[in-house]
N, CA, C and O atoms as a Tinker XYZ file with bonds, in Angstrom:
   532  protein
     1  N     71.419000   73.247000    3.114000    73     2
     2  CA    71.942000   73.058000    1.226000    64     1     3
     3  C     73.190000   72.473000    1.380000    63     2     4     5
     4  O     73.520000   71.868000    0.360000    81     3
     5  N     73.974000   72.429000    2.239000    73     3     6
     6  CA    75.260000   71.727000    1.919000    64     5     7
     7  C     75.234000   70.260000    2.225000    63     6     8     9
     8  O     76.198000   69.529000    1.997000    81     7
     9  N     74.282000   69.912000    2.665000    73     7    10
    10  CA    74.027000   68.373000    2.740000    64     9    11
    11  C     73.935000   67.638000    1.603000    63    10    12    13
    12  O     74.129000   66.423000    1.642000    81    11
    13  N     73.652000   68.235000    0.543000    73    11    14
    14  CA    73.041000   67.573000   -0.614000    64    13    15
    15  C     74.089000   68.041000   -1.674000    63    14    16    17
    16  O     74.751000   69.074000   -1.567000    81    15
    17  N     74.157000   67.183000   -2.677000    73    15    18
    18  CA    75.091000   67.363000   -4.034000    64    17    19
    19  C     74.212000   68.073000   -4.778000    63    18    20    21
    20  O     72.997000   68.063000   -4.577000    81    19
    21  N     74.821000   68.760000   -5.722000    73    19    22
    22  CA    74.135000   69.465000   -6.947000    64    21    23
    23  C     73.393000   68.664000   -7.634000    63    22    24    25
    24  O     72.259000   69.075000   -7.881000    81    23
    25  N     73.757000   67.404000   -8.108000    73    23    26
    26  CA    72.965000   66.412000   -8.696000    64    25    27
    27  C     71.355000   65.991000   -7.766000    63    26    28    29
    28  O     70.318000   65.612000   -8.309000    81    27
    29  N     71.487000   66.121000   -6.841000    73    27    30
    30  CA    70.547000   65.967000   -5.762000    64    29    31
    31  C     69.497000   67.014000   -5.718000    63    30    32    33
    32  O     68.297000   66.804000   -5.896000    81    31
    33  N     70.001000   68.060000   -5.488000    73    31    34
    34  CA    69.277000   69.329000   -5.849000    64    33    35
    35  C     68.825000   69.600000   -7.122000    63    34    36    37
    36  O     67.672000   70.014000   -7.241000    81    35
    37  N     69.629000   69.420000   -8.257000    73    35    38
    38  CA    69.027000   69.594000   -9.444000    64    37    39
    39  C     67.601000   68.505000   -9.669000    63    38    40    41
    40  O     66.643000   68.984000  -10.276000    81    39
    41  N     67.542000   67.561000   -9.341000    73    39    42
    42  CA    66.617000   66.428000   -9.439000    64    41    43
    43  C     65.361000   66.767000   -8.622000    63    42    44    45
    44  O     64.194000   66.526000   -8.931000    81    43
    45  N     65.939000   67.517000   -7.256000    73    43    46
    46  CA    64.767000   67.704000   -6.773000    64    45    47
    47  C     63.775000   68.995000   -7.107000    63    46    48    49
    48  O     62.657000   69.179000   -6.624000    81    47
    49  N     64.307000   69.637000   -7.830000    73    47    50
    50  CA    63.732000   71.143000   -8.288000    64    49    51
    51  C     63.400000   71.102000   -9.461000    63    50    52    53
    52  O     62.637000   71.972000   -9.881000    81    51
    53  N     63.991000   69.844000  -10.522000    73    51    54
    54  CA    63.366000   69.394000  -11.719000    64    53    55
    55  C     63.586000   68.065000  -11.691000    63    54    56    57
    56  O     64.538000   67.495000  -12.224000    81    55
    57  N     62.530000   67.462000  -10.943000    73    55    58
    58  CA    62.583000   65.958000  -11.089000    64    57    59
    59  C     62.031000   65.366000  -12.329000    63    58    60    61
    60  O     61.118000   65.936000  -12.928000    81    59
    61  N     62.592000   64.138000  -12.786000    73    59    62
    62  CA    62.024000   63.809000  -14.257000    64    61    63
    63  C     60.937000   62.550000  -13.666000    63    62    64    65
    64  O     60.729000   62.142000  -12.524000    81    63
    65  N     60.339000   62.138000  -15.065000    73    63    66
    66  CA    59.201000   60.938000  -14.780000    64    65    67
    67  C     58.326000   61.131000  -13.381000    63    66    68    69
    68  O     57.946000   60.199000  -12.671000    81    67
    69  N     58.124000   62.336000  -13.174000    73    67    70
    70  CA    57.108000   62.421000  -12.294000    64    69    71
    71  C     55.667000   62.014000  -12.783000    63    70    72    73
    72  O     55.560000   62.032000  -14.009000    81    71
    73  N     54.525000   61.646000  -12.080000    73    71    74
    74  CA    53.328000   61.109000  -12.367000    64    73    75
    75  C     52.700000   59.815000  -12.459000    63    74    76    77
    76  O     53.181000   58.811000  -11.934000    81    75
    77  N     51.731000   59.830000  -13.060000    73    75    78
    78  CA    51.488000   58.362000  -13.064000    64    77    79
    79  C     51.270000   58.087000  -14.482000    63    78    80    81
    80  O     51.279000   58.985000  -15.324000    81    79
    81  N     51.014000   56.475000  -14.838000    73    79    82
    82  CA    50.577000   55.880000  -15.874000    64    81    83
    83  C     49.301000   55.245000  -15.820000    63    82    84    85
    84  O     48.904000   54.466000  -14.953000    81    83
    85  N     48.715000   55.642000  -16.803000    73    83    86
    86  CA    47.123000   55.426000  -16.516000    64    85    87
    87  C     46.733000   53.764000  -16.575000    63    86    88    89
    88  O     46.085000   53.053000  -15.807000    81    87
    89  N     47.379000   53.514000  -17.745000    73    87    90
    90  CA    47.526000   52.024000  -17.995000    64    89    91
    91  C     48.517000   51.053000  -17.475000    63    90    92    93
    92  O     48.654000   49.963000  -18.030000    81    91
    93  N     49.144000   51.359000  -16.543000    73    91    94
    94  CA    50.325000   50.910000  -16.212000    64    93    95
    95  C     50.092000   49.229000  -16.227000    63    94    96    97
    96  O     48.991000   48.696000  -16.094000    81    95
    97  N     51.031000   48.706000  -16.368000    73    95    98
    98  CA    51.542000   47.145000  -16.229000    64    97    99
    99  C     51.638000   46.723000  -14.899000    63    98   100   101
   100  O     51.306000   45.588000  -14.556000    81    99
   101  N     52.079000   47.577000  -14.121000    73    99   102
   102  CA    52.375000   47.198000  -12.903000    64   101   103
   103  C     52.602000   48.476000  -12.013000    63   102   104   105
   104  O     52.912000   49.519000  -12.590000    81   103
   105  N     52.483000   48.464000  -10.792000    73   103   106
   106  CA    52.505000   49.531000   -9.482000    64   105   107
   107  C     52.891000   49.073000   -8.585000    63   106   108   109
   108  O     52.286000   48.158000   -8.027000    81   107
   109  N     54.196000   49.629000   -8.085000    73   107   110
   110  CA    54.443000   49.500000   -6.695000    64   109   111
   111  C     54.454000   50.694000   -5.697000    63   110   112   113
   112  O     54.786000   51.829000   -6.038000    81   111
   113  N     54.013000   50.306000   -4.265000    73   111   114
   114  CA    53.903000   51.233000   -3.357000    64   113   115
   115  C     54.636000   50.957000   -2.456000    63   114   116   117
   116  O     54.663000   49.804000   -2.026000    81   115
   117  N     55.431000   51.950000   -1.929000    73   115   118
   118  CA    56.223000   51.732000   -0.594000    64   117   119
   119  C     56.127000   53.160000    0.277000    63   118   120   121
   120  O     55.834000   54.214000   -0.288000    81   119
   121  N     56.394000   53.088000    1.649000    73   119   122
   122  CA    56.279000   53.786000    2.341000    64   121   123
   123  C     56.974000   53.652000    3.593000    63   122   124   125
   124  O     57.033000   52.463000    3.906000    81   123
   125  N     57.592000   54.510000    4.538000    73   123   126
   126  CA    58.595000   54.661000    5.380000    64   125   127
   127  C     57.634000   55.405000    6.604000    63   126   128   129
   128  O     57.147000   56.535000    6.565000    81   127
   129  N     57.547000   54.555000    7.517000    73   127   130
   130  CA    56.408000   55.182000    8.413000    64   129   131
   131  C     57.160000   56.185000    9.358000    63   130   132   133
   132  O     56.559000   57.103000    9.917000    81   131
   133  N     58.625000   55.942000    9.521000    73   131   134
   134  CA    59.527000   57.130000   10.391000    64   133   135
   135  C     59.222000   58.319000    9.889000    63   134   136   137
   136  O     58.619000   59.216000   10.477000    81   135
   137  N     59.766000   58.337000    8.461000    73   135   138
   138  CA    59.834000   59.823000    7.996000    64   137   139
   139  C     58.496000   60.390000    7.264000    63   138   140   141
   140  O     58.414000   61.596000    7.036000    81   139
   141  N     57.546000   59.580000    6.934000    73   139   142
   142  CA    56.347000   59.545000    6.570000    64   141   143
   143  C     56.263000   59.873000    4.947000    63   142   144   145
   144  O     55.316000   60.383000    4.348000    81   143
   145  N     57.713000   59.369000    4.339000    73   143   146
   146  CA    57.741000   59.612000    2.632000    64   145   147
   147  C     56.906000   58.227000    2.382000    63   146   148   149
   148  O     56.962000   57.212000    3.076000    81   147
   149  N     56.021000   58.478000    1.066000    73   147   150
   150  CA    55.238000   57.707000    0.429000    64   149   151
   151  C     55.471000   57.636000   -1.075000    63   150   152   153
   152  O     55.385000   58.724000   -1.645000    81   151
   153  N     55.819000   56.312000   -2.026000    73   151   154
   154  CA    56.019000   56.497000   -3.167000    64   153   155
   155  C     55.368000   55.345000   -3.926000    63   154   156   157
   156  O     55.306000   54.225000   -3.418000    81   155
   157  N     54.855000   55.628000   -5.209000    73   155   158
   158  CA    54.142000   54.715000   -5.946000    64   157   159
   159  C     55.182000   55.013000   -7.391000    63   158   160   161
   160  O     55.694000   56.088000   -7.704000    81   159
   161  N     55.275000   53.815000   -8.047000    73   159   162
   162  CA    56.066000   53.738000   -9.072000    64   161   163
   163  C     55.323000   52.997000   -9.986000    63   162   164   165
   164  O     54.690000   52.014000   -9.601000    81   163
   165  N     55.323000   53.319000  -11.052000    73   163   166
   166  CA    54.042000   53.008000  -12.271000    64   165   167
   167  C     55.436000   52.268000  -13.421000    63   166   168   169
   168  O     56.603000   52.658000  -13.467000    81   167
   169  N     54.846000   51.210000  -14.178000    73   167   170
   170  CA    55.761000   50.830000  -14.916000    64   169   171
   171  C     54.787000   50.109000  -15.849000    63   170   172   173
   172  O     53.825000   49.392000  -15.576000    81   171
   173  N     55.431000   50.597000  -17.340000    73   171   174
   174  CA    54.682000   50.144000  -18.781000    64   173   175
   175  C     55.939000   49.094000  -18.738000    63   174   176   177
   176  O     57.085000   49.303000  -18.341000    81   175
   177  N     55.392000   47.963000  -19.243000    73   175   178
   178  CA    56.084000   46.811000  -19.760000    64   177   179
   179  C     55.801000   45.783000  -21.075000    63   178   180   181
   180  O     54.752000   45.144000  -21.152000    81   179
   181  N     56.693000   45.715000  -21.933000    73   179   182
   182  CA    56.336000   45.103000  -23.061000    64   181   183
   183  C     56.349000   43.751000  -22.916000    63   182   184   185
   184  O     56.488000   43.108000  -21.876000    81   183
   185  N     56.139000   43.219000  -24.442000    73   183   186
   186  CA    56.255000   41.833000  -24.445000    64   185   187
   187  C     57.594000   41.012000  -24.139000    63   186   188   189
   188  O     57.710000   39.883000  -23.663000    81   187
   189  N     58.549000   41.905000  -24.549000    73   187   190
   190  CA    60.054000   41.324000  -24.112000    64   189   191
   191  C     60.373000   41.884000  -22.642000    63   190   192   193
   192  O     61.566000   42.155000  -22.505000    81   191
   193  N     59.762000   42.064000  -21.777000    73   191   194
   194  CA    59.717000   42.687000  -20.429000    64   193   195
   195  C     60.734000   43.565000  -20.195000    63   194   196   197
   196  O     61.614000   43.530000  -19.335000    81   195
   197  N     60.441000   44.610000  -21.336000    73   195   198
   198  CA    61.244000   45.852000  -21.508000    64   197   199
   199  C     60.493000   46.935000  -20.533000    63   198   200   201
   200  O     59.269000   46.845000  -20.436000    81   199
   201  N     61.145000   47.887000  -19.857000    73   199   202
   202  CA    60.405000   48.772000  -19.133000    64   201   203
   203  C     60.363000   50.245000  -20.292000    63   202   204   205
   204  O     61.288000   51.001000  -20.590000    81   203
   205  N     59.197000   50.250000  -20.663000    73   203   206
   206  CA    59.349000   51.256000  -22.139000    64   205   207
   207  C     58.920000   52.570000  -21.130000    63   206   208   209
   208  O     59.054000   53.701000  -21.599000    81   207
   209  N     58.466000   52.424000  -19.910000    73   207   210
   210  CA    58.170000   53.751000  -19.475000    64   209   211
   211  C     58.232000   53.419000  -18.130000    63   210   212   213
   212  O     58.249000   52.232000  -17.804000    81   211
   213  N     58.275000   54.472000  -17.152000    73   211   214
   214  CA    58.440000   54.573000  -15.795000    64   213   215
   215  C     57.763000   55.986000  -15.177000    63   214   216   217
   216  O     58.323000   57.035000  -15.494000    81   215
   217  N     56.979000   56.028000  -14.601000    73   215   218
   218  CA    56.860000   57.383000  -13.513000    64   217   219
   219  C     56.637000   56.881000  -12.261000    63   218   220   221
   220  O     56.281000   55.746000  -11.943000    81   219
   221  N     56.920000   57.990000  -11.468000    73   219   222
   222  CA    56.950000   57.910000   -9.940000    64   221   223
   223  C     56.056000   59.193000   -9.149000    63   222   224   225
   224  O     56.087000   60.356000   -9.552000    81   223
   225  N     55.438000   58.833000   -8.214000    73   223   226
   226  CA    55.054000   59.553000   -7.182000    64   225   227
   227  C     55.140000   59.607000   -6.010000    63   226   228   229
   228  O     54.560000   58.876000   -5.206000    81   227
   229  N     56.256000   60.932000   -5.664000    73   227   230
   230  CA    56.788000   60.915000   -4.279000    64   229   231
   231  C     56.207000   61.781000   -3.586000    63   230   232   233
   232  O     55.873000   62.846000   -4.105000    81   231
   233  N     55.944000   61.493000   -2.173000    73   231   234
   234  CA    55.636000   62.583000   -1.273000    64   233   235
   235  C     56.813000   62.440000   -0.261000    63   234   236   237
   236  O     56.758000   61.480000    0.507000    81   235
   237  N     57.791000   63.229000   -0.185000    73   235   238
   238  CA    58.653000   62.957000    0.851000    64   237   239
   239  C     59.618000   64.412000    0.648000    63   238   240   241
   240  O     59.235000   65.507000    0.237000    81   239
   241  N     60.839000   64.042000    1.041000    73   239   242
   242  CA    61.925000   65.144000    1.410000    64   241   243
   243  C     62.558000   65.132000    0.020000    63   242   244   245
   244  O     62.189000   64.373000   -0.875000    81   243
   245  N     63.655000   66.137000   -0.106000    73   243   246
   246  CA    64.188000   66.392000   -0.941000    64   245   247
   247  C     64.962000   65.068000   -1.472000    63   246   248   249
   248  O     64.876000   64.714000   -2.648000    81   247
   249  N     65.495000   64.580000   -0.797000    73   247   250
   250  CA    66.333000   62.727000   -1.055000    64   249   251
   251  C     65.228000   61.798000   -1.757000    63   250   252   253
   252  O     65.306000   60.967000   -2.662000    81   251
   253  N     64.343000   62.197000   -1.103000    73   251   254
   254  CA    63.301000   61.121000   -1.771000    64   253   255
   255  C     62.917000   61.236000   -3.197000    63   254   256   257
   256  O     62.876000   60.367000   -4.068000    81   255
   257  N     62.675000   62.365000   -3.239000    73   255   258
   258  CA    62.473000   62.925000   -4.748000    64   257   259
   259  C     63.490000   62.853000   -5.539000    63   258   260   261
   260  O     63.340000   62.297000   -6.627000    81   259
   261  N     64.409000   63.250000   -5.269000    73   259   262
   262  CA    65.821000   63.266000   -6.090000    64   261   263
   263  C     66.102000   61.584000   -6.556000    63   262   264   265
   264  O     66.513000   61.269000   -7.673000    81   263
   265  N     65.797000   60.633000   -5.486000    73   263   266
   266  CA    66.770000   59.352000   -5.849000    64   265   267
   267  C     65.469000   58.621000   -6.422000    63   266   268   269
   268  O     65.802000   57.627000   -7.067000    81   267
   269  N     63.950000   58.835000   -6.376000    73   267   270
   270  CA    63.190000   58.288000   -6.941000    64   269   271
   271  C     63.166000   58.875000   -8.427000    63   270   272   273
   272  O     62.800000   58.109000   -9.318000    81   271
   273  N     63.436000   59.845000   -8.669000    73   271   274
   274  CA    63.334000   60.463000  -10.250000    64   273   275
   275  C     64.699000   59.854000  -10.618000    63   274   276   277
   276  O     64.647000   59.142000  -11.621000    81   275
   277  N     66.052000   59.980000   -9.972000    73   275   278
   278  CA    66.975000   59.236000  -10.496000    64   277   279
   279  C     67.040000   57.484000  -10.724000    63   278   280   281
   280  O     67.926000   56.893000  -11.343000    81   279
   281  N     66.109000   56.993000  -10.192000    73   279   282
   282  CA    65.902000   55.393000  -10.074000    64   281   283
   283  C     65.332000   55.451000  -11.399000    63   282   284   285
   284  O     66.018000   54.914000  -12.268000    81   283
   285  N     63.876000   56.148000  -11.885000    73   283   286
   286  CA    63.242000   56.094000  -13.200000    64   285   287
   287  C     64.042000   56.263000  -14.207000    63   286   288   289
   288  O     63.971000   55.631000  -15.261000    81   287
   289  N     64.894000   57.172000  -13.928000    73   287   290
   290  CA    66.155000   57.718000  -15.184000    64   289   291
   291  C     66.998000   56.537000  -15.411000    63   290   292   293
   292  O     67.273000   56.327000  -16.593000    81   291
   293  N     67.446000   55.759000  -14.584000    73   291   294
   294  CA    68.305000   54.442000  -14.430000    64   293   295
   295  C     67.618000   52.864000  -15.161000    63   294   296   297
   296  O     68.168000   52.032000  -15.882000    81   295
   297  N     66.274000   52.923000  -14.630000    73   295   298
   298  CA    65.662000   51.546000  -15.162000    64   297   299
   299  C     64.936000   51.965000  -15.994000    63   298   300   301
   300  O     63.985000   51.184000  -16.031000    81   299
   301  N     64.742000   53.075000  -17.006000    73   299   302
   302  CA    63.896000   52.882000  -18.345000    64   301   303
   303  C     64.629000   52.164000  -19.062000    63   302   304   305
   304  O     65.851000   52.109000  -18.921000    81   303
   305  N     63.970000   51.521000  -19.926000    73   303   306
   306  CA    64.608000   50.999000  -21.056000    64   305   307
   307  C     65.470000   49.290000  -20.820000    63   306   308   309
   308  O     65.736000   48.382000  -21.607000    81   307
   309  N     65.679000   49.480000  -19.395000    73   307   310
   310  CA    66.183000   48.255000  -18.934000    64   309   311
   311  C     65.113000   46.992000  -19.027000    63   310   312   313
   312  O     63.940000   47.294000  -19.250000    81   311
   313  N     65.444000   45.645000  -18.875000    73   311   314
   314  CA    64.528000   44.686000  -18.722000    64   313   315
   315  C     64.403000   44.417000  -17.389000    63   314   316   317
   316  O     65.371000   44.430000  -16.629000    81   315
   317  N     63.057000   44.124000  -16.976000    73   315   318
   318  CA    62.622000   43.800000  -15.829000    64   317   319
   319  C     63.762000   42.930000  -14.984000    63   318   320   321
   320  O     63.823000   43.076000  -13.763000    81   319
   321  N     64.524000   42.160000  -15.569000    73   319   322
   322  CA    65.319000   41.430000  -14.509000    64   321   323
   323  C     66.629000   42.296000  -14.106000    63   322   324   325
   324  O     67.225000   42.113000  -13.044000    81   323
   325  N     66.987000   43.202000  -15.013000    73   323   326
   326  CA    68.211000   43.983000  -14.988000    64   325   327
   327  C     67.347000   45.189000  -13.801000    63   326   328   329
   328  O     67.841000   45.486000  -12.713000    81   327
   329  N     66.327000   45.613000  -14.189000    73   327   330
   330  CA    65.796000   46.753000  -12.956000    64   329   331
   331  C     65.571000   46.276000  -11.519000    63   330   332   333
   332  O     65.469000   47.044000  -10.563000    81   331
   333  N     65.512000   45.114000  -11.458000    73   331   334
   334  CA    65.392000   44.308000  -10.186000    64   333   335
   335  C     66.525000   44.192000   -9.344000    63   334   336   337
   336  O     66.604000   43.842000   -8.166000    81   335
   337  N     67.514000   44.600000  -10.276000    73   335   338
   338  CA    69.065000   44.109000   -9.753000    64   337   339
   339  C     69.344000   45.798000   -9.323000    63   338   340   341
   340  O     70.335000   46.067000   -8.644000    81   339
   341  N     68.634000   46.616000   -9.659000    73   339   342
   342  CA    69.411000   47.937000   -9.214000    64   341   343
   343  C     69.227000   47.887000   -7.689000    63   342   344   345
   344  O     68.289000   47.470000   -7.008000    81   343
   345  N     70.498000   48.480000   -7.335000    73   343   346
   346  CA    70.444000   48.464000   -5.739000    64   345   347
   347  C     70.709000   50.122000   -5.313000    63   346   348   349
   348  O     71.250000   50.980000   -6.011000    81   347
   349  N     70.193000   50.254000   -4.053000    73   347   350
   350  CA    70.238000   51.730000   -3.337000    64   349   351
   351  C     71.711000   52.259000   -3.432000    63   350   352   353
   352  O     71.810000   53.470000   -3.632000    81   351
   353  N     72.594000   51.711000   -3.346000    73   351   354
   354  CA    73.854000   52.282000   -3.546000    64   353   355
   355  C     74.048000   52.641000   -4.561000    63   354   356   357
   356  O     74.372000   53.826000   -4.478000    81   355
   357  N     74.046000   52.255000   -5.729000    73   355   358
   358  CA    73.900000   52.662000   -7.377000    64   357   359
   359  C     73.299000   53.580000   -7.248000    63   358   360   361
   360  O     74.052000   54.547000   -7.361000    81   359
   361  N     71.807000   54.019000   -6.970000    73   359   362
   362  CA    71.121000   55.227000   -7.098000    64   361   363
   363  C     72.181000   56.340000   -6.239000    63   362   364   365
   364  O     72.668000   57.309000   -6.821000    81   363
   365  N     72.388000   56.111000   -5.120000    73   363   366
   366  CA    73.111000   57.060000   -4.128000    64   365   367
   367  C     74.346000   57.784000   -4.971000    63   366   368   369
   368  O     74.493000   58.976000   -5.242000    81   367
   369  N     75.237000   56.561000   -5.312000    73   367   370
   370  CA    76.381000   57.011000   -5.881000    64   369   371
   371  C     76.257000   57.769000   -7.302000    63   370   372   373
   372  O     77.107000   58.583000   -7.663000    81   371
   373  N     75.121000   57.431000   -8.080000    73   371   374
   374  CA    74.578000   57.992000   -9.265000    64   373   375
   375  C     74.316000   59.771000   -8.905000    63   374   376   377
   376  O     74.574000   60.681000   -9.693000    81   375
   377  N     73.813000   59.909000   -7.685000    73   375   378
   378  CA    73.550000   61.212000   -7.253000    64   377   379
   379  C     74.763000   61.780000   -6.645000    63   378   380   381
   380  O     74.501000   62.847000   -6.089000    81   379
   381  N     76.226000   61.376000   -6.541000    73   379   382
   382  CA    77.014000   61.956000   -5.924000    64   381   383
   383  C     76.964000   61.699000   -4.376000    63   382   384   385
   384  O     77.493000   62.428000   -3.537000    81   383
   385  N     76.190000   60.458000   -4.102000    73   383   386
   386  CA    76.236000   60.304000   -2.262000    64   385   387
   387  C     75.073000   61.006000   -1.832000    63   386   388   389
   388  O     74.593000   61.998000   -2.380000    81   387
   389  N     74.576000   60.324000   -0.634000    73   387   390
   390  CA    73.553000   61.104000   -0.033000    64   389   391
   391  C     73.754000   61.224000    1.811000    63   390   392   393
   392  O     74.232000   60.286000    2.448000    81   391
   393  N     73.448000   62.103000    2.255000    73   391   394
   394  CA    74.056000   61.998000    3.822000    64   393   395
   395  C     73.649000   60.781000    4.650000    63   394   396   397
   396  O     72.480000   60.752000    5.037000    81   395
   397  N     74.353000   59.907000    4.928000    73   395   398
   398  CA    73.987000   59.166000    5.983000    64   397   399
   399  C     72.426000   58.876000    6.587000    63   398   400   401
   400  O     71.708000   57.886000    6.451000    81   399
   401  N     72.217000   60.063000    7.262000    73   399   402
   402  CA    70.940000   60.235000    8.012000    64   401   403
   403  C     69.737000   60.138000    6.931000    63   402   404   405
   404  O     68.594000   60.244000    7.376000    81   403
   405  N     69.910000   59.952000    5.604000    73   403   406
   406  CA    68.940000   60.103000    4.312000    64   405   407
   407  C     68.869000   58.827000    4.041000    63   406   408   409
   408  O     67.727000   58.441000    3.789000    81   407
   409  N     69.975000   57.776000    3.996000    73   407   410
   410  CA    69.988000   56.587000    3.251000    64   409   411
   411  C     68.661000   55.890000    3.389000    63   410   412   413
   412  O     68.064000   55.305000    2.486000    81   411
   413  N     68.236000   56.047000    4.780000    73   411   414
   414  CA    67.310000   54.802000    5.200000    64   413   415
   415  C     65.911000   55.071000    4.446000    63   414   416   417
   416  O     65.316000   54.127000    3.926000    81   415
   417  N     65.436000   56.296000    4.403000    73   415   418
   418  CA    64.184000   56.597000    4.229000    64   417   419
   419  C     64.426000   57.206000    2.802000    63   418   420   421
   420  O     63.555000   56.927000    1.978000    81   419
   421  N     65.462000   57.990000    2.377000    73   419   422
   422  CA    65.108000   58.501000    1.194000    64   421   423
   423  C     65.101000   57.391000   -0.214000    63   422   424   425
   424  O     64.383000   57.676000   -1.172000    81   423
   425  N     65.911000   56.196000   -0.231000    73   423   426
   426  CA    66.133000   55.715000   -1.183000    64   425   427
   427  C     65.179000   54.670000   -1.075000    63   426   428   429
   428  O     65.582000   53.518000   -0.915000    81   427
   429  N     63.625000   54.993000   -1.159000    73   427   430
   430  CA    62.631000   54.181000   -1.370000    64   429   431
   431  C     62.570000   53.380000   -2.894000    63   430   432   433
   432  O     62.287000   52.195000   -3.068000    81   431
   433  N     62.801000   54.048000   -3.580000    73   431   434
   434  CA    62.310000   53.953000   -4.984000    64   433   435
   435  C     62.856000   52.453000   -5.705000    63   434   436   437
   436  O     62.602000   51.962000   -6.804000    81   435
   437  N     63.613000   52.031000   -4.702000    73   435   438
   438  CA    64.501000   50.517000   -5.391000    64   437   439
   439  C     63.103000   49.776000   -4.935000    63   438   440   441
   440  O     62.492000   49.064000   -5.732000    81   439
   441  N     62.652000   49.997000   -3.606000    73   439   442
   442  CA    61.918000   48.893000   -3.283000    64   441   443
   443  C     60.715000   49.258000   -3.906000    63   442   444   445
   444  O     59.946000   48.308000   -4.055000    81   443
   445  N     60.334000   50.298000   -4.298000    73   443   446
   446  CA    59.046000   50.412000   -4.922000    64   445   447
   447  C     59.016000   49.525000   -6.435000    63   446   448   449
   448  O     58.076000   48.888000   -6.910000    81   447
   449  N     60.147000   49.701000   -6.887000    73   447   450
   450  CA    60.422000   49.151000   -8.396000    64   449   451
   451  C     60.528000   47.622000   -8.180000    63   450   452   453
   452  O     60.102000   46.916000   -9.095000    81   451
   453  N     61.015000   47.058000   -7.144000    73   451   454
   454  CA    60.972000   45.588000   -6.972000    64   453   455
   455  C     59.604000   45.043000   -6.615000    63   454   456   457
   456  O     59.278000   43.875000   -6.825000    81   455
   457  N     58.863000   45.916000   -6.090000    73   455   458
   458  CA    57.508000   45.454000   -5.535000    64   457   459
   459  C     56.444000   45.802000   -6.794000    63   458   460   461
   460  O     55.303000   45.339000   -6.809000    81   459
   461  N     56.872000   46.512000   -7.646000    73   459   462
   462  CA    56.237000   46.641000   -9.028000    64   461   463
   463  C     56.378000   45.533000   -9.972000    63   462   464   465
   464  O     55.509000   45.121000  -10.742000    81   463
   465  N     57.717000   45.043000   -9.808000    73   463   466
   466  CA    57.898000   43.971000  -10.858000    64   465   467
   467  C     57.265000   42.854000  -10.384000    63   466   468   469
   468  O     56.579000   42.126000  -11.102000    81   467
   469  N     57.467000   42.663000   -9.137000    73   467   470
   470  CA    56.718000   41.200000   -8.191000    64   469   471
   471  C     55.099000   41.394000   -8.824000    63   470   472   473
   472  O     54.509000   40.406000   -9.261000    81   471
   473  N     54.537000   42.584000   -8.826000    73   471   474
   474  CA    53.203000   42.603000   -8.953000    64   473   475
   475  C     52.870000   42.174000  -10.366000    63   474   476   477
   476  O     51.965000   41.451000  -10.783000    81   475
   477  N     54.118000   42.994000  -11.165000    73   475   478
   478  CA    53.805000   42.252000  -12.884000    64   477   479
   479  C     53.897000   40.781000  -12.685000    63   478   480   481
   480  O     53.008000   40.010000  -13.048000    81   479
   481  N     55.048000   40.396000  -12.073000    73   479   482
   482  CA    54.853000   38.821000  -12.176000    64   481   483
   483  C     54.109000   38.321000  -11.760000    63   482   484   485
   484  O     53.961000   37.330000  -12.475000    81   483
   485  N     53.292000   38.288000  -10.840000    73   483   486
   486  CA    52.108000   38.235000  -10.267000    64   485   487
   487  C     51.100000   37.981000  -11.179000    63   486   488   489
   488  O     50.533000   36.914000  -11.410000    81   487
   489  N     50.897000   39.330000  -11.790000    73   487   490
   490  CA    49.965000   39.129000  -12.949000    64   489   491
   491  C     50.006000   38.319000  -13.997000    63   490   492   493
   492  O     49.080000   37.619000  -14.406000    81   491
   493  N     51.313000   38.431000  -14.530000    73   491   494
   494  CA    51.772000   37.344000  -15.965000    64   493   495
   495  C     51.820000   35.839000  -15.323000    63   494   496   497
   496  O     52.085000   34.922000  -16.101000    81   495
   497  N     51.592000   35.552000  -14.031000    73   495   498
   498  CA    52.102000   34.106000  -13.732000    64   497   499
   499  C     53.120000   33.574000  -13.655000    63   498   500   501
   500  O     53.333000   32.401000  -13.958000    81   499
   501  N     54.056000   34.514000  -13.154000    73   499   502
   502  CA    55.763000   34.276000  -13.068000    64   501   503
   503  C     55.965000   34.074000  -11.909000    63   502   504   505
   504  O     55.181000   34.163000  -10.964000    81   503
   505  N     57.286000   33.724000  -11.937000    73   503   506
   506  CA    57.556000   33.746000  -10.399000    64   505   507
   507  C     59.157000   34.609000  -10.123000    63   506   508   509
   508  O     59.860000   34.653000  -11.132000    81   507
   509  N     59.598000   35.108000   -9.168000    73   507   510
   510  CA    60.711000   35.884000   -8.922000    64   509   511
   511  C     62.135000   35.139000   -9.144000    63   510   512   513
   512  O     63.234000   35.694000   -9.151000    81   511
   513  N     61.825000   33.524000   -9.353000    73   511   514
   514  CA    62.894000   32.797000   -9.265000    64   513   515
   515  C     63.634000   32.980000  -10.657000    63   514   516   517
   516  O     64.860000   32.965000  -10.760000    81   515
   517  N     62.662000   33.174000  -11.829000    73   515   518
   518  CA    63.254000   33.661000  -13.132000    64   517   519
   519  C     63.927000   34.577000  -13.292000    63   518   520   521
   520  O     64.772000   34.529000  -14.186000    81   519
   521  N     63.785000   35.783000  -12.449000    73   519   522
   522  CA    64.646000   37.267000  -12.621000    64   521   523
   523  C     65.887000   36.473000  -11.735000    63   522   524   525
   524  O     66.968000   36.755000  -12.251000    81   523
   525  N     66.020000   35.699000  -10.731000    73   523   526
   526  CA    66.984000   35.767000   -9.730000    64   525   527
   527  C     68.205000   34.814000  -10.250000    63   526   528   529
   528  O     69.388000   34.833000   -9.910000    81   527
   529  N     67.465000   33.897000  -11.274000    73   527   530
   530  CA    68.769000   32.636000  -11.785000    64   529   531
   531  C     69.514000   33.363000  -13.154000    63   530   532
   532  O     70.429000   32.784000  -13.740000    81   531
């Protein structure tokens, strides 16, 4: 128990934005074969490229569940451009830090969000360059 901050434990015990979005604009899936964590991120994006809703389905450890929940809380209401720039470090810092051994696997949600945004851009016939410029 001492490994994790109070923020991590709180979000593990009462995660926010868990579940699926039936008619999601985009879905991103990532997995880490080393620890077996798997995660799906569902985004609902409006015409202004704003993330109106986000849900996540996480099969993983304490840190994986806490980081995926925190990531959804960070990106909800952001434009896809801003959401794409959220970093694993930022998520970990907002949780008061993560054990070094957990950084690699636990922080998959940022990758899942980026995959979902890439999926959305593909569906809407746009390129990633538009976000990175």
